[in-house]
C-alpha positions as CSV (number, residue, x, y, z in Angstrom):
1,M,0.0,0.0,0.0
2,S,1.5,3.3,-1.0
3,K,1.3,6.5,1.1
4,E,0.9,8.8,-1.9
5,R,-1.6,11.7,-1.5
6,A,-4.7,11.8,-3.6
7,H,-4.5,14.2,-6.5
8,L,-7.0,17.1,-6.3
9,D,-7.3,17.5,-10.1
10,L,-6.6,21.2,-10.0
11,D,-5.2,23.0,-13.0
12,D,-1.7,24.3,-12.4
13,N,-2.5,27.1,-14.9
14,L,-4.2,29.4,-12.4
15,D,-5.0,32.9,-13.6
16,L,-3.9,35.1,-10.6
17,S,-4.9,38.4,-12.3
18,E,-8.2,38.2,-10.4
19,F,-6.4,38.4,-7.1
20,A,-4.7,41.8,-7.9
21,P,-5.6,44.6,-5.5
22,K,-8.4,46.8,-6.7
23,T,-7.7,50.5,-7.4
24,Q,-9.4,52.9,-5.1
25,K,-11.9,55.2,-6.7
26,D,-11.7,58.9,-5.8
27,H,-15.1,59.7,-4.2
28,G,-14.1,63.3,-4.0
29,R,-14.4,64.5,-0.4
30,P,-16.6,67.6,0.0
31,D,-15.1,70.9,1.2
32,P,-15.2,71.0,5.1
33,K,-16.3,74.6,5.0
34,A,-19.2,73.8,2.8
35,L,-20.2,70.9,5.0
36,E,-20.1,73.2,8.0
37,T,-22.4,75.7,6.4
38,V,-24.9,73.1,5.3
39,A,-24.8,71.6,8.8
40,E,-25.5,75.0,10.4
41,Q,-28.4,75.6,8.1
42,S,-29.8,72.2,8.9
43,G,-29.7,72.9,12.7
44,F,-26.7,70.8,13.6
45,V,-24.3,72.3,16.0
46,S,-20.6,71.7,16.3
47,R,-19.2,69.4,18.9
48,E,-16.9,71.8,20.6
49,N,-15.0,70.8,23.7
50,K,-16.7,71.6,26.9
51,R,-14.8,73.3,29.6
52,R,-13.6,70.5,31.9
53,R,-14.3,71.1,35.5
54,K,-11.2,70.8,37.5
55,R,-11.8,68.2,40.2
56,Q,-9.7,68.4,43.3
57,R,-7.7,65.3,43.8
58,S,-8.8,63.1,46.6
59,P,-6.4,62.7,49.5
60,Y,-7.8,59.1,49.9
61,Q,-5.6,57.2,47.6
62,A,-3.9,54.5,49.7
63,Q,-5.8,51.3,50.2
64,L,-5.8,49.4,53.5
65,N,-7.1,45.9,53.5
66,L,-7.7,44.3,56.8
67,K,-9.0,40.9,57.9
68,C,-11.6,41.1,60.6
69,R,-14.5,39.2,61.9
70,E,-17.7,39.4,59.9
71,A,-19.7,40.9,62.8
72,V,-17.0,43.6,63.4
73,K,-17.2,44.6,59.7
74,A,-20.9,44.9,60.0
75,M,-20.6,47.0,63.1
76,F,-18.0,49.2,61.5
77,Q,-20.3,49.9,58.6
78,E,-23.3,50.4,60.9
79,I,-21.4,53.1,62.8
80,G,-20.7,54.8,59.5
81,D,-24.3,54.6,58.5
82,R,-25.5,56.0,61.8
83,L,-23.1,58.9,61.6
84,D,-23.9,59.3,57.8
85,I,-20.2,59.3,56.9
86,Y,-18.0,57.2,54.6
87,D,-15.8,54.3,55.7
88,H,-12.6,56.2,55.4
89,T,-13.9,58.9,57.7
90,T,-15.2,56.3,60.2
91,F,-11.7,54.8,60.2
92,E,-9.9,58.1,60.7
93,Q,-12.2,59.1,63.6
94,A,-11.7,55.7,65.2
95,L,-7.9,56.0,64.8
96,L,-7.9,59.5,66.3
97,A,-10.1,58.3,69.3
98,L,-7.6,55.4,69.9
99,I,-4.6,57.8,69.7
100,E,-6.3,60.2,72.2
101,K,-7.3,57.4,74.6
102,E,-3.8,56.0,74.7
103,G,-2.3,59.5,75.2
104,Y,0.0,59.4,72.2
105,S,0.4,63.2,71.9
106,D,3.2,62.9,69.2
107,L,0.9,60.7,67.0
108,E,-2.0,63.0,67.6
109,V,0.0,66.0,66.3
110,R,1.1,64.0,63.3
111,F,-2.5,62.8,62.6
112,K,-3.8,66.3,62.7
113,E,-1.1,67.5,60.4
114,L,-2.0,64.8,57.9
115,T,-5.7,65.4,58.0
116,K,-5.7,69.2,57.7
């Protein structure tokens, strides 16, 4: 038994002229000024850049991930809900309360400088 491939009976005389790239037709782009006038007459307005409002950069950029008990997390979030403040503010207030309670006056000064 021979391992010869089956012949596909294709002509070796292929005409490759059909595969040549097509030439692009010049569609003639309209004058931009003329387009603008027609657009204004039709009621279209230009998409001009709007003034960007400068947003002050947030001082809250560092992320602190802690592992804690599920109930402690819920309690932490409930405190924030009751005070109607965000988690980062709840954390800062709790940290300040701990610093004051322990009497770390040097850390209290540093904390107040950081959070001005």
